[in-house]
PQR file with spaces between the fields and no chain letter, atoms N, CA, C, O and H, PARSE charges and radii, in Angstrom:
ATOM       1  N    MET     1      46.288   32.480   23.595 -0.4000 1.5000
ATOM       2  CA   MET     1      45.165   31.813   22.981 -0.0000 2.0000
ATOM       3  C    MET     1      43.893   32.007   23.794  0.5500 1.7000
ATOM       4  O    MET     1      42.798   31.932   23.235 -0.5500 1.4000
ATOM       5  N    ARG     2      44.001   32.249   25.072 -0.4000 1.5000
ATOM       6  CA   ARG     2      42.797   32.404   25.879 -0.0000 2.0000
ATOM       7  C    ARG     2      41.990   33.610   25.450  0.5500 1.7000
ATOM       8  O    ARG     2      40.781   33.652   25.675 -0.5500 1.4000
ATOM       9  H    ARG     2      44.890   32.310   25.526  0.4000 1.0000
ATOM      10  N    LEU     3      42.635   34.601   24.834 -0.4000 1.5000
ATOM      11  CA   LEU     3      41.923   35.793   24.384 -0.0000 2.0000
ATOM      12  C    LEU     3      41.252   35.601   23.032  0.5500 1.7000
ATOM      13  O    LEU     3      40.233   36.232   22.752 -0.5500 1.4000
ATOM      14  H    LEU     3      43.617   34.567   24.651  0.4000 1.0000
ATOM      15  N    PHE     4      41.804   34.749   22.202 -0.4000 1.5000
ATOM      16  CA   PHE     4      41.342   34.630   20.821 -0.0000 2.0000
ATOM      17  C    PHE     4      41.053   33.183   20.447  0.5500 1.7000
ATOM      18  O    PHE     4      41.910   32.493   19.895 -0.5500 1.4000
ATOM      19  H    PHE     4      42.632   34.236   22.429  0.4000 1.0000
ATOM      20  N    GLY     5      39.867   32.738   20.744 -0.4000 1.5000
ATOM      21  CA   GLY     5      39.421   31.442   20.252 -0.0000 2.0000
ATOM      22  C    GLY     5      39.902   30.232   21.006  0.5500 1.7000
ATOM      23  O    GLY     5      40.039   29.165   20.408 -0.5500 1.4000
ATOM      24  H    GLY     5      39.170   33.299   21.193  0.4000 1.0000
ATOM      25  N    SER     6      40.162   30.343   22.275 -0.4000 1.5000
ATOM      26  CA   SER     6      40.698   29.199   23.009 -0.0000 2.0000
ATOM      27  C    SER     6      39.697   28.055   23.099  0.5500 1.7000
ATOM      28  O    SER     6      40.089   26.889   23.065 -0.5500 1.4000
ATOM      29  H    SER     6      40.051   31.210   22.761  0.4000 1.0000
ATOM      30  N    ASP     7      38.402   28.373   23.213 -0.4000 1.5000
ATOM      31  CA   ASP     7      37.398   27.315   23.294 -0.0000 2.0000
ATOM      32  C    ASP     7      37.348   26.511   22.002  0.5500 1.7000
ATOM      33  O    ASP     7      37.262   25.284   22.026 -0.5500 1.4000
ATOM      34  H    ASP     7      38.083   29.320   23.241  0.4000 1.0000
ATOM      35  N    ARG     8      37.403   27.199   20.901 -0.4000 1.5000
ATOM      36  CA   ARG     8      37.385   26.530   19.604 -0.0000 2.0000
ATOM      37  C    ARG     8      38.611   25.642   19.429  0.5500 1.7000
ATOM      38  O    ARG     8      38.508   24.500   18.980 -0.5500 1.4000
ATOM      39  H    ARG     8      37.473   28.196   20.882  0.4000 1.0000
ATOM      40  N    ILE     9      39.768   26.181   19.789 -0.4000 1.5000
ATOM      41  CA   ILE     9      41.014   25.419   19.664 -0.0000 2.0000
ATOM      42  C    ILE     9      40.995   24.226   20.609  0.5500 1.7000
ATOM      43  O    ILE     9      41.407   23.127   20.237 -0.5500 1.4000
ATOM      44  H    ILE     9      39.852   27.108   20.154  0.4000 1.0000
ATOM      45  N    ALA    10      40.520   24.441   21.823 -0.4000 1.5000
ATOM      46  CA   ALA    10      40.460   23.347   22.791 -0.0000 2.0000
ATOM      47  C    ALA    10      39.562   22.227   22.279  0.5500 1.7000
ATOM      48  O    ALA    10      39.886   21.051   22.444 -0.5500 1.4000
ATOM      49  H    ALA    10      40.185   25.334   22.125  0.4000 1.0000
ATOM      50  N    GLY    11      38.437   22.581   21.660 -0.4000 1.5000
ATOM      51  CA   GLY    11      37.537   21.575   21.108 -0.0000 2.0000
ATOM      52  C    GLY    11      38.185   20.787   19.991  0.5500 1.7000
ATOM      53  O    GLY    11      38.051   19.565   19.922 -0.5500 1.4000
ATOM      54  H    GLY    11      38.174   23.536   21.527  0.4000 1.0000
ATOM      55  N    ILE    12      38.883   21.482   19.122 -0.4000 1.5000
ATOM      56  CA   ILE    12      39.575   20.810   18.021 -0.0000 2.0000
ATOM      57  C    ILE    12      40.646   19.872   18.565  0.5500 1.7000
ATOM      58  O    ILE    12      40.786   18.739   18.103 -0.5500 1.4000
ATOM      59  H    ILE    12      38.992   22.474   19.178  0.4000 1.0000
ATOM      60  N    MET    13      41.396   20.351   19.544 -0.4000 1.5000
ATOM      61  CA   MET    13      42.457   19.516   20.122 -0.0000 2.0000
ATOM      62  C    MET    13      41.872   18.266   20.785  0.5500 1.7000
ATOM      63  O    MET    13      42.443   17.180   20.683 -0.5500 1.4000
ATOM      64  H    MET    13      41.283   21.271   19.920  0.4000 1.0000
ATOM      65  N    ASP    14      40.731   18.422   21.464 -0.4000 1.5000
ATOM      66  CA   ASP    14      40.085   17.263   22.092 -0.0000 2.0000
ATOM      67  C    ASP    14      39.621   16.263   21.045  0.5500 1.7000
ATOM      68  O    ASP    14      39.807   15.058   21.215 -0.5500 1.4000
ATOM      69  H    ASP    14      40.266   19.303   21.547  0.4000 1.0000
ATOM      70  N    ARG    15      39.019   16.747   19.964 -0.4000 1.5000
ATOM      71  CA   ARG    15      38.548   15.849   18.904 -0.0000 2.0000
ATOM      72  C    ARG    15      39.699   15.116   18.241  0.5500 1.7000
ATOM      73  O    ARG    15      39.558   13.962   17.836 -0.5500 1.4000
ATOM      74  H    ARG    15      38.868   17.726   19.825  0.4000 1.0000
ATOM      75  N    MET    16      40.846   15.790   18.129 -0.4000 1.5000
ATOM      76  CA   MET    16      42.010   15.149   17.501 -0.0000 2.0000
ATOM      77  C    MET    16      42.703   14.194   18.452  0.5500 1.7000
ATOM      78  O    MET    16      43.568   13.425   18.034 -0.5500 1.4000
ATOM      79  H    MET    16      40.960   16.728   18.458  0.4000 1.0000
ATOM      80  N    GLY    17      42.341   14.231   19.715 -0.4000 1.5000
ATOM      81  CA   GLY    17      42.962   13.333   20.680 -0.0000 2.0000
ATOM      82  C    GLY    17      44.352   13.783   21.117  0.5500 1.7000
ATOM      83  O    GLY    17      45.181   12.957   21.499 -0.5500 1.4000
ATOM      84  H    GLY    17      41.638   14.857   20.055  0.4000 1.0000
ATOM      85  N    ALA    18      44.608   15.068   21.065 -0.4000 1.5000
ATOM      86  CA   ALA    18      45.916   15.591   21.464 -0.0000 2.0000
ATOM      87  C    ALA    18      46.069   15.519   22.979  0.5500 1.7000
ATOM      88  O    ALA    18      45.114   15.720   23.730 -0.5500 1.4000
ATOM      89  H    ALA    18      43.935   15.739   20.755  0.4000 1.0000
ATOM      90  N    GLU    19      47.267   15.234   23.398 -0.4000 1.5000
ATOM      91  CA   GLU    19      47.569   15.163   24.826 -0.0000 2.0000
ATOM      92  C    GLU    19      48.356   16.393   25.253  0.5500 1.7000
ATOM      93  O    GLU    19      48.954   17.083   24.427 -0.5500 1.4000
ATOM      94  H    GLU    19      48.042   15.071   22.788  0.4000 1.0000
ATOM      95  N    GLU    20      48.348   16.657   26.557 -0.4000 1.5000
ATOM      96  CA   GLU    20      49.069   17.801   27.121 -0.0000 2.0000
ATOM      97  C    GLU    20      50.559   17.667   26.810  0.5500 1.7000
ATOM      98  O    GLU    20      51.147   16.605   27.014 -0.5500 1.4000
ATOM      99  H    GLU    20      47.863   16.097   27.228  0.4000 1.0000
ATOM     100  N    GLY    21      51.157   18.734   26.323 -0.4000 1.5000
ATOM     101  CA   GLY    21      52.586   18.754   26.033 -0.0000 2.0000
ATOM     102  C    GLY    21      52.941   18.229   24.658  0.5500 1.7000
ATOM     103  O    GLY    21      54.111   18.247   24.276 -0.5500 1.4000
ATOM     104  H    GLY    21      50.679   19.596   26.157  0.4000 1.0000
ATOM     105  N    GLU    22      51.962   17.764   23.910 -0.4000 1.5000
ATOM     106  CA   GLU    22      52.208   17.230   22.570 -0.0000 2.0000
ATOM     107  C    GLU    22      52.485   18.375   21.603  0.5500 1.7000
ATOM     108  O    GLU    22      51.911   19.456   21.734 -0.5500 1.4000
ATOM     109  H    GLU    22      51.011   17.749   24.220  0.4000 1.0000
ATOM     110  N    VAL    23      53.357   18.140   20.642 -0.4000 1.5000
ATOM     111  CA   VAL    23      53.688   19.148   19.647 -0.0000 2.0000
ATOM     112  C    VAL    23      52.497   19.313   18.700  0.5500 1.7000
ATOM     113  O    VAL    23      51.935   18.331   18.214 -0.5500 1.4000
ATOM     114  H    VAL    23      53.824   17.262   20.536  0.4000 1.0000
ATOM     115  N    ILE    24      52.127   20.554   18.449 -0.4000 1.5000
ATOM     116  CA   ILE    24      50.986   20.844   17.576 -0.0000 2.0000
ATOM     117  C    ILE    24      51.498   20.969   16.145  0.5500 1.7000
ATOM     118  O    ILE    24      52.324   21.829   15.839 -0.5500 1.4000
ATOM     119  H    ILE    24      52.584   21.352   18.844  0.4000 1.0000
ATOM     120  N    THR    25      50.990   20.090   15.269 -0.4000 1.5000
ATOM     121  CA   THR    25      51.468   20.108   13.889 -0.0000 2.0000
ATOM     122  C    THR    25      50.367   20.297   12.864  0.5500 1.7000
ATOM     123  O    THR    25      50.656   20.442   11.677 -0.5500 1.4000
ATOM     124  H    THR    25      50.319   19.392   15.517  0.4000 1.0000
ATOM     125  N    HIS    26      49.116   20.301   13.289 -0.4000 1.5000
ATOM     126  CA   HIS    26      48.033   20.453   12.321 -0.0000 2.0000
ATOM     127  C    HIS    26      47.992   21.881   11.809  0.5500 1.7000
ATOM     128  O    HIS    26      48.168   22.824   12.581 -0.5500 1.4000
ATOM     129  H    HIS    26      48.881   20.183   14.253  0.4000 1.0000
ATOM     130  N    ARG    27      47.762   22.049   10.523 -0.4000 1.5000
ATOM     131  CA   ARG    27      47.826   23.391    9.915 -0.0000 2.0000
ATOM     132  C    ARG    27      46.730   24.320   10.429  0.5500 1.7000
ATOM     133  O    ARG    27      46.959   25.525   10.538 -0.5500 1.4000
ATOM     134  H    ARG    27      47.619   21.284    9.896  0.4000 1.0000
ATOM     135  N    TRP    28      45.550   23.800   10.748 -0.4000 1.5000
ATOM     136  CA   TRP    28      44.484   24.647   11.287 -0.0000 2.0000
ATOM     137  C    TRP    28      44.876   25.214   12.640  0.5500 1.7000
ATOM     138  O    TRP    28      44.644   26.386   12.935 -0.5500 1.4000
ATOM     139  H    TRP    28      45.364   22.821   10.660  0.4000 1.0000
ATOM     140  N    ILE    29      45.471   24.362   13.450 -0.4000 1.5000
ATOM     141  CA   ILE    29      45.868   24.791   14.792 -0.0000 2.0000
ATOM     142  C    ILE    29      46.995   25.815   14.705  0.5500 1.7000
ATOM     143  O    ILE    29      46.937   26.868   15.339 -0.5500 1.4000
ATOM     144  H    ILE    29      45.659   23.409   13.210  0.4000 1.0000
ATOM     145  N    THR    30      48.017   25.498   13.918 -0.4000 1.5000
ATOM     146  CA   THR    30      49.137   26.429   13.809 -0.0000 2.0000
ATOM     147  C    THR    30      48.691   27.747   13.181  0.5500 1.7000
ATOM     148  O    THR    30      49.200   28.810   13.537 -0.5500 1.4000
ATOM     149  H    THR    30      48.064   24.642   13.403  0.4000 1.0000
ATOM     150  N    SER    31      47.738   27.680   12.246 -0.4000 1.5000
ATOM     151  CA   SER    31      47.211   28.900   11.646 -0.0000 2.0000
ATOM     152  C    SER    31      46.454   29.722   12.682  0.5500 1.7000
ATOM     153  O    SER    31      46.601   30.944   12.731 -0.5500 1.4000
ATOM     154  H    SER    31      47.325   26.817   11.956  0.4000 1.0000
ATOM     155  N    SER    32      45.652   29.069   13.505 -0.4000 1.5000
ATOM     156  CA   SER    32      44.905   29.779   14.548 -0.0000 2.0000
ATOM     157  C    SER    32      45.848   30.413   15.562  0.5500 1.7000
ATOM     158  O    SER    32      45.622   31.536   16.012 -0.5500 1.4000
ATOM     159  H    SER    32      45.533   28.077   13.466  0.4000 1.0000
ATOM     160  N    ILE    33      46.888   29.702   15.914 -0.4000 1.5000
ATOM     161  CA   ILE    33      47.877   30.232   16.853 -0.0000 2.0000
ATOM     162  C    ILE    33      48.575   31.438   16.237  0.5500 1.7000
ATOM     163  O    ILE    33      48.788   32.446   16.910 -0.5500 1.4000
ATOM     164  H    ILE    33      47.072   28.789   15.549  0.4000 1.0000
ATOM     165  N    GLY    34      48.930   31.337   14.959 -0.4000 1.5000
ATOM     166  CA   GLY    34      49.579   32.454   14.279 -0.0000 2.0000
ATOM     167  C    GLY    34      48.687   33.679   14.216  0.5500 1.7000
ATOM     168  O    GLY    34      49.145   34.803   14.424 -0.5500 1.4000
ATOM     169  H    GLY    34      48.756   30.518   14.412  0.4000 1.0000
ATOM     170  N    THR    35      47.411   33.458   13.928 -0.4000 1.5000
ATOM     171  CA   THR    35      46.456   34.573   13.882 -0.0000 2.0000
ATOM     172  C    THR    35      46.321   35.223   15.255  0.5500 1.7000
ATOM     173  O    THR    35      46.316   36.448   15.375 -0.5500 1.4000
ATOM     174  H    THR    35      47.039   32.545   13.758  0.4000 1.0000
ATOM     175  N    ALA    36      46.214   34.393   16.282 -0.4000 1.5000
ATOM     176  CA   ALA    36      46.100   34.935   17.641 -0.0000 2.0000
ATOM     177  C    ALA    36      47.352   35.726   18.017  0.5500 1.7000
ATOM     178  O    ALA    36      47.259   36.781   18.645 -0.5500 1.4000
ATOM     179  H    ALA    36      46.218   33.398   16.184  0.4000 1.0000
ATOM     180  N    GLN    37      48.509   35.219   17.635 -0.4000 1.5000
ATOM     181  CA   GLN    37      49.755   35.916   17.943 -0.0000 2.0000
ATOM     182  C    GLN    37      49.808   37.265   17.219  0.5500 1.7000
ATOM     183  O    GLN    37      50.265   38.255   17.791 -0.5500 1.4000
ATOM     184  H    GLN    37      48.584   34.362   17.125  0.4000 1.0000
ATOM     185  N    GLN    38      49.348   37.312   15.974 -0.4000 1.5000
ATOM     186  CA   GLN    38      49.328   38.575   15.243 -0.0000 2.0000
ATOM     187  C    GLN    38      48.405   39.583   15.921  0.5500 1.7000
ATOM     188  O    GLN    38      48.730   40.768   16.002 -0.5500 1.4000
ATOM     189  H    GLN    38      48.977   36.508   15.509  0.4000 1.0000
ATOM     190  N    ARG    39      47.260   39.118   16.405 -0.4000 1.5000
ATOM     191  CA   ARG    39      46.331   40.016   17.089 -0.0000 2.0000
ATOM     192  C    ARG    39      46.932   40.560   18.375  0.5500 1.7000
ATOM     193  O    ARG    39      46.805   41.747   18.676 -0.5500 1.4000
ATOM     194  H    ARG    39      46.996   38.156   16.338  0.4000 1.0000
ATOM     195  N    VAL    40      47.580   39.694   19.126 -0.4000 1.5000
ATOM     196  CA   VAL    40      48.204   40.136   20.378 -0.0000 2.0000
ATOM     197  C    VAL    40      49.312   41.143   20.087  0.5500 1.7000
ATOM     198  O    VAL    40      49.428   42.159   20.772 -0.5500 1.4000
ATOM     199  H    VAL    40      47.683   38.730   18.882  0.4000 1.0000
ATOM     200  N    GLU    41      50.132   40.859   19.064 -0.4000 1.5000
ATOM     201  CA   GLU    41      51.206   41.782   18.713 -0.0000 2.0000
ATOM     202  C    GLU    41      50.653   43.121   18.235  0.5500 1.7000
ATOM     203  O    GLU    41      51.244   44.166   18.507 -0.5500 1.4000
ATOM     204  H    GLU    41      50.038   40.033   18.507  0.4000 1.0000
ATOM     205  N    MET    42      49.527   43.099   17.526 -0.4000 1.5000
ATOM     206  CA   MET    42      48.909   44.341   17.078 -0.0000 2.0000
ATOM     207  C    MET    42      48.382   45.140   18.268  0.5500 1.7000
ATOM     208  O    MET    42      48.522   46.362   18.299 -0.5500 1.4000
ATOM     209  H    MET    42      49.047   42.250   17.305  0.4000 1.0000
ATOM     210  N    GLN    43      47.786   44.471   19.236 -0.4000 1.5000
ATOM     211  CA   GLN    43      47.328   45.166   20.443 -0.0000 2.0000
ATOM     212  C    GLN    43      48.499   45.786   21.185  0.5500 1.7000
ATOM     213  O    GLN    43      48.414   46.924   21.645 -0.5500 1.4000
ATOM     214  H    GLN    43      47.673   43.478   19.210  0.4000 1.0000
ATOM     215  N    ASN    44      49.586   45.046   21.301 -0.4000 1.5000
ATOM     216  CA   ASN    44      50.768   45.578   21.987 -0.0000 2.0000
ATOM     217  C    ASN    44      51.338   46.775   21.234  0.5500 1.7000
ATOM     218  O    ASN    44      51.743   47.763   21.846 -0.5500 1.4000
ATOM     219  H    ASN    44      49.655   44.121   20.926  0.4000 1.0000
ATOM     220  N    PHE    45      51.368   46.683   19.912 -0.4000 1.5000
ATOM     221  CA   PHE    45      51.868   47.790   19.102 -0.0000 2.0000
ATOM     222  C    PHE    45      51.010   49.028   19.307  0.5500 1.7000
ATOM     223  O    PHE    45      51.534   50.126   19.496 -0.5500 1.4000
ATOM     224  H    PHE    45      51.039   45.880   19.415  0.4000 1.0000
ATOM     225  N    GLU    46      49.684   48.856   19.272 -0.4000 1.5000
ATOM     226  CA   GLU    46      48.783   49.985   19.451 -0.0000 2.0000
ATOM     227  C    GLU    46      48.937   50.599   20.843  0.5500 1.7000
ATOM     228  O    GLU    46      48.873   51.819   20.993 -0.5500 1.4000
ATOM     229  H    GLU    46      49.258   47.965   19.119  0.4000 1.0000
ATOM     230  N    ALA    47      49.139   49.762   21.854 -0.4000 1.5000
ATOM     231  CA   ALA    47      49.336   50.277   23.218 -0.0000 2.0000
ATOM     232  C    ALA    47      50.624   51.093   23.297  0.5500 1.7000
ATOM     233  O    ALA    47      50.644   52.164   23.904 -0.5500 1.4000
ATOM     234  H    ALA    47      49.191   48.771   21.732  0.4000 1.0000
ATOM     235  N    ARG    48      51.698   50.592   22.688 -0.4000 1.5000
ATOM     236  CA   ARG    48      52.962   51.344   22.696 -0.0000 2.0000
ATOM     237  C    ARG    48      52.818   52.651   21.922  0.5500 1.7000
ATOM     238  O    ARG    48      53.367   53.678   22.320 -0.5500 1.4000
ATOM     239  H    ARG    48      51.682   49.722   22.195  0.4000 1.0000
ATOM     240  N    LYS    49      52.077   52.608   20.817 -0.4000 1.5000
ATOM     241  CA   LYS    49      51.865   53.811   20.014 -0.0000 2.0000
ATOM     242  C    LYS    49      51.098   54.866   20.802  0.5500 1.7000
ATOM     243  O    LYS    49      51.456   56.044   20.765 -0.5500 1.4000
ATOM     244  H    LYS    49      51.631   51.774   20.494  0.4000 1.0000
ATOM     245  N    ARG    50      50.052   54.463   21.513 -0.4000 1.5000
ATOM     246  CA   ARG    50      49.288   55.410   22.340 -0.0000 2.0000
ATOM     247  C    ARG    50      50.160   55.960   23.461  0.5500 1.7000
ATOM     248  O    ARG    50      50.073   57.142   23.795 -0.5500 1.4000
ATOM     249  H    ARG    50      49.761   53.507   21.544  0.4000 1.0000
ATOM     250  N    LEU    51      50.995   55.114   24.039 -0.4000 1.5000
ATOM     251  CA   LEU    51      51.875   55.566   25.103 -0.0000 2.0000
ATOM     252  C    LEU    51      52.862   56.616   24.595  0.5500 1.7000
ATOM     253  O    LEU    51      53.131   57.602   25.280 -0.5500 1.4000
ATOM     254  H    LEU    51      51.066   54.154   23.768  0.4000 1.0000
ATOM     255  N    LEU    52      53.399   56.403   23.397 -0.4000 1.5000
ATOM     256  CA   LEU    52      54.315   57.390   22.818 -0.0000 2.0000
ATOM     257  C    LEU    52      53.600   58.706   22.534  0.5500 1.7000
ATOM     258  O    LEU    52      54.155   59.781   22.764 -0.5500 1.4000
ATOM     259  H    LEU    52      53.180   55.602   22.841  0.4000 1.0000
ATOM     260  N    ASP    53      52.365   58.622   22.032 -0.4000 1.5000
ATOM     261  CA   ASP    53      51.588   59.847   21.794 -0.0000 2.0000
ATOM     262  C    ASP    53      51.367   60.598   23.105  0.5500 1.7000
ATOM     263  O    ASP    53      51.524   61.817   23.168 -0.5500 1.4000
ATOM     264  H    ASP    53      51.914   57.749   21.844  0.4000 1.0000
ATOM     265  N    TYR    54      51.005   59.863   24.135 -0.4000 1.5000
ATOM     266  CA   TYR    54      50.787   60.463   25.455 -0.0000 2.0000
ATOM     267  C    TYR    54      52.084   61.091   25.964  0.5500 1.7000
ATOM     268  O    TYR    54      52.073   62.190   26.519 -0.5500 1.4000
ATOM     269  H    TYR    54      50.877   58.873   24.083  0.4000 1.0000
ATOM     270  N    ASP    55      53.186   60.397   25.774 -0.4000 1.5000
ATOM     271  CA   ASP    55      54.481   60.899   26.233 -0.0000 2.0000
ATOM     272  C    ASP    55      54.866   62.173   25.490  0.5500 1.7000
ATOM     273  O    ASP    55      55.434   63.089   26.084 -0.5500 1.4000
ATOM     274  H    ASP    55      53.195   59.505   25.323  0.4000 1.0000
ATOM     275  N    ASP    56      54.562   62.239   24.198 -0.4000 1.5000
ATOM     276  CA   ASP    56      54.848   63.455   23.428 -0.0000 2.0000
ATOM     277  C    ASP    56      54.053   64.639   23.963  0.5500 1.7000
ATOM     278  O    ASP    56      54.589   65.740   24.088 -0.5500 1.4000
ATOM     279  H    ASP    56      54.100   61.495   23.715  0.4000 1.0000
ATOM     280  N    VAL    57      52.794   64.424   24.275 -0.4000 1.5000
ATOM     281  CA   VAL    57      51.965   65.497   24.829 -0.0000 2.0000
ATOM     282  C    VAL    57      52.521   65.938   26.176  0.5500 1.7000
ATOM     283  O    VAL    57      52.602   67.134   26.457 -0.5500 1.4000
ATOM     284  H    VAL    57      52.359   63.530   24.173  0.4000 1.0000
ATOM     285  N    MET    58      52.900   64.981   27.003 -0.4000 1.5000
ATOM     286  CA   MET    58      53.466   65.320   28.312 -0.0000 2.0000
ATOM     287  C    MET    58      54.753   66.129   28.155  0.5500 1.7000
ATOM     288  O    MET    58      54.979   67.076   28.909 -0.5500 1.4000
ATOM     289  H    MET    58      52.834   64.009   26.774  0.4000 1.0000
ATOM     290  N    ASN    59      55.588   65.774   27.201 -0.4000 1.5000
ATOM     291  CA   ASN    59      56.827   66.520   26.972 -0.0000 2.0000
ATOM     292  C    ASN    59      56.540   67.939   26.508  0.5500 1.7000
ATOM     293  O    ASN    59      57.209   68.879   26.936 -0.5500 1.4000
ATOM     294  H    ASN    59      55.404   65.005   26.589  0.4000 1.0000
ATOM     295  N    GLN    60      55.544   68.103   25.628 -0.4000 1.5000
ATOM     296  CA   GLN    60      55.190   69.448   25.181 -0.0000 2.0000
ATOM     297  C    GLN    60      54.683   70.295   26.347  0.5500 1.7000
ATOM     298  O    GLN    60      55.046   71.464   26.474 -0.5500 1.4000
ATOM     299  H    GLN    60      55.001   67.339   25.280  0.4000 1.0000
ATOM     300  N    GLN    61      53.855   69.710   27.185 -0.4000 1.5000
ATOM     301  CA   GLN    61      53.346   70.446   28.349 -0.0000 2.0000
ATOM     302  C    GLN    61      54.474   70.771   29.314  0.5500 1.7000
ATOM     303  O    GLN    61      54.503   71.858   29.892 -0.5500 1.4000
ATOM     304  H    GLN    61      53.560   68.760   27.082  0.4000 1.0000
ATOM     305  N    ARG    62      55.397   69.843   29.492 -0.4000 1.5000
ATOM     306  CA   ARG    62      56.540   70.062   30.376 -0.0000 2.0000
ATOM     307  C    ARG    62      57.386   71.222   29.864  0.5500 1.7000
ATOM     308  O    ARG    62      57.838   72.053   30.651 -0.5500 1.4000
ATOM     309  H    ARG    62      55.373   68.960   29.022  0.4000 1.0000
ATOM     310  N    GLU    63      57.602   71.286   28.560 -0.4000 1.5000
ATOM     311  CA   GLU    63      58.386   72.374   27.987 -0.0000 2.0000
ATOM     312  C    GLU    63      57.713   73.728   28.229  0.5500 1.7000
ATOM     313  O    GLU    63      58.386   74.707   28.552 -0.5500 1.4000
ATOM     314  H    GLU    63      57.234   70.611   27.920  0.4000 1.0000
ATOM     315  N    VAL    64      56.394   73.783   28.075 -0.4000 1.5000
ATOM     316  CA   VAL    64      55.662   75.030   28.315 -0.0000 2.0000
ATOM     317  C    VAL    64      55.817   75.459   29.770  0.5500 1.7000
ATOM     318  O    VAL    64      56.079   76.630   30.048 -0.5500 1.4000
ATOM     319  H    VAL    64      55.847   72.988   27.813  0.4000 1.0000
ATOM     320  N    ILE    65      55.659   74.534   30.683 -0.4000 1.5000
ATOM     321  CA   ILE    65      55.775   74.863   32.107 -0.0000 2.0000
ATOM     322  C    ILE    65      57.193   75.310   32.440  0.5500 1.7000
ATOM     323  O    ILE    65      57.381   76.271   33.185 -0.5500 1.4000
ATOM     324  H    ILE    65      55.447   73.583   30.457  0.4000 1.0000
ATOM     325  N    TYR    66      58.183   74.627   31.898 -0.4000 1.5000
ATOM     326  CA   TYR    66      59.571   75.028   32.169 -0.0000 2.0000
ATOM     327  C    TYR    66      59.863   76.414   31.604  0.5500 1.7000
ATOM     328  O    TYR    66      60.570   77.203   32.231 -0.5500 1.4000
ATOM     329  H    TYR    66      58.031   73.846   31.293  0.4000 1.0000
ATOM     330  N    ASP    67      59.320   76.718   30.415 -0.4000 1.5000
ATOM     331  CA   ASP    67      59.515   78.050   29.838 -0.0000 2.0000
ATOM     332  C    ASP    67      58.855   79.113   30.713  0.5500 1.7000
ATOM     333  O    ASP    67      59.439   80.169   30.956 -0.5500 1.4000
ATOM     334  H    ASP    67      58.746   76.077   29.906  0.4000 1.0000
ATOM     335  N    LEU    68      57.644   78.838   31.183 -0.4000 1.5000
ATOM     336  CA   LEU    68      56.961   79.782   32.069 -0.0000 2.0000
ATOM     337  C    LEU    68      57.732   79.974   33.369  0.5500 1.7000
ATOM     338  O    LEU    68      57.838   81.090   33.877 -0.5500 1.4000
ATOM     339  H    LEU    68      57.169   77.980   30.985  0.4000 1.0000
ATOM     340  N    ARG    69      58.263   78.892   33.899 -0.4000 1.5000
ATOM     341  CA   ARG    69      59.031   78.976   35.135 -0.0000 2.0000
ATOM     342  C    ARG    69      60.302   79.791   34.926  0.5500 1.7000
ATOM     343  O    ARG    69      60.663   80.621   35.761 -0.5500 1.4000
ATOM     344  H    ARG    69      58.177   77.985   33.487  0.4000 1.0000
ATOM     345  N    ALA    70      60.980   79.546   33.800 -0.4000 1.5000
ATOM     346  CA   ALA    70      62.195   80.301   33.508 -0.0000 2.0000
ATOM     347  C    ALA    70      61.878   81.787   33.336  0.5500 1.7000
ATOM     348  O    ALA    70      62.630   82.647   33.795 -0.5500 1.4000
ATOM     349  H    ALA    70      60.687   78.872   33.122  0.4000 1.0000
ATOM     350  N    PHE    71      60.762   82.079   32.672 -0.4000 1.5000
ATOM     351  CA   PHE    71      60.348   83.474   32.503 -0.0000 2.0000
ATOM     352  C    PHE    71      60.054   84.113   33.855  0.5500 1.7000
ATOM     353  O    PHE    71      60.459   85.248   34.105 -0.5500 1.4000
ATOM     354  H    PHE    71      60.151   81.380   32.299  0.4000 1.0000
ATOM     355  N    ALA    72      59.360   83.404   34.718 -0.4000 1.5000
ATOM     356  CA   ALA    72      59.025   83.928   36.051 -0.0000 2.0000
ATOM     357  C    ALA    72      60.294   84.167   36.868  0.5500 1.7000
ATOM     358  O    ALA    72      60.390   85.161   37.586 -0.5500 1.4000
ATOM     359  H    ALA    72      59.031   82.482   34.515  0.4000 1.0000
ATOM     360  N    LEU    73      61.250   83.275   36.763 -0.4000 1.5000
ATOM     361  CA   LEU    73      62.500   83.459   37.494 -0.0000 2.0000
ATOM     362  C    LEU    73      63.282   84.657   36.966  0.5500 1.7000
ATOM     363  O    LEU    73      63.911   85.372   37.746 -0.5500 1.4000
ATOM     364  H    LEU    73      61.171   82.467   36.179  0.4000 1.0000
ATOM     365  N    GLU    74      63.255   84.889   35.650 -0.4000 1.5000
ATOM     366  CA   GLU    74      63.950   86.039   35.051 -0.0000 2.0000
ATOM     367  C    GLU    74      63.277   87.341   35.467  0.5500 1.7000
ATOM     368  O    GLU    74      63.960   88.313   35.789 -0.5500 1.4000
ATOM     369  H    GLU    74      62.745   84.308   35.016  0.4000 1.0000
ATOM     370  N    VAL    75      61.975   87.369   35.464 -0.4000 1.5000
ATOM     371  CA   VAL    75      61.242   88.581   35.849 -0.0000 2.0000
ATOM     372  C    VAL    75      61.464   88.864   37.333  0.5500 1.7000
ATOM     373  O    VAL    75      61.547   90.024   37.736 -0.5500 1.4000
ATOM     374  H    VAL    75      61.421   86.579   35.202  0.4000 1.0000
ATOM     375  N    GLY    76      61.558   87.841   38.125 -0.4000 1.5000
ATOM     376  CA   GLY    76      61.755   87.995   39.558 -0.0000 2.0000
ATOM     377  C    GLY    76      63.130   88.535   39.920  0.5500 1.7000
ATOM     378  O    GLY    76      63.308   89.081   41.008 -0.5500 1.4000
ATOM     379  H    GLY    76      61.490   86.898   37.798  0.4000 1.0000
ATOM     380  N    LYS    77      64.097   88.392   39.035 -0.4000 1.5000
ATOM     381  CA   LYS    77      65.466   88.864   39.293 -0.0000 2.0000
ATOM     382  C    LYS    77      65.570   90.386   39.161  0.5500 1.7000
ATOM     383  O    LYS    77      66.431   91.008   39.784 -0.5500 1.4000
ATOM     384  H    LYS    77      63.952   87.948   38.151  0.4000 1.0000
ATOM     385  N    THR    78      64.713   90.971   38.367 -0.4000 1.5000
ATOM     386  CA   THR    78      64.835   92.416   38.125 -0.0000 2.0000
ATOM     387  C    THR    78      64.125   93.241   39.150  0.5500 1.7000
ATOM     388  O    THR    78      64.141   94.469   39.074 -0.5500 1.4000
ATOM     389  H    THR    78      64.014   90.467   37.861  0.4000 1.0000
């Protein structure tokens, strides 16, 4: 929540008189928490997706280098 609207939520909680550790049952609060959770999950998904793309590029480059190395070793044998 600190990333997505924590000040707004904190203000609402103060106005409602909520205490620390109290169960949050108001629909606005639970909706805001749900929205924030969706945003965080989307950021995590995008980060994992970029990491996989990066990993694919690294694997392709690794294959090229290994092929070149294998070719160099074969040429060196003759």
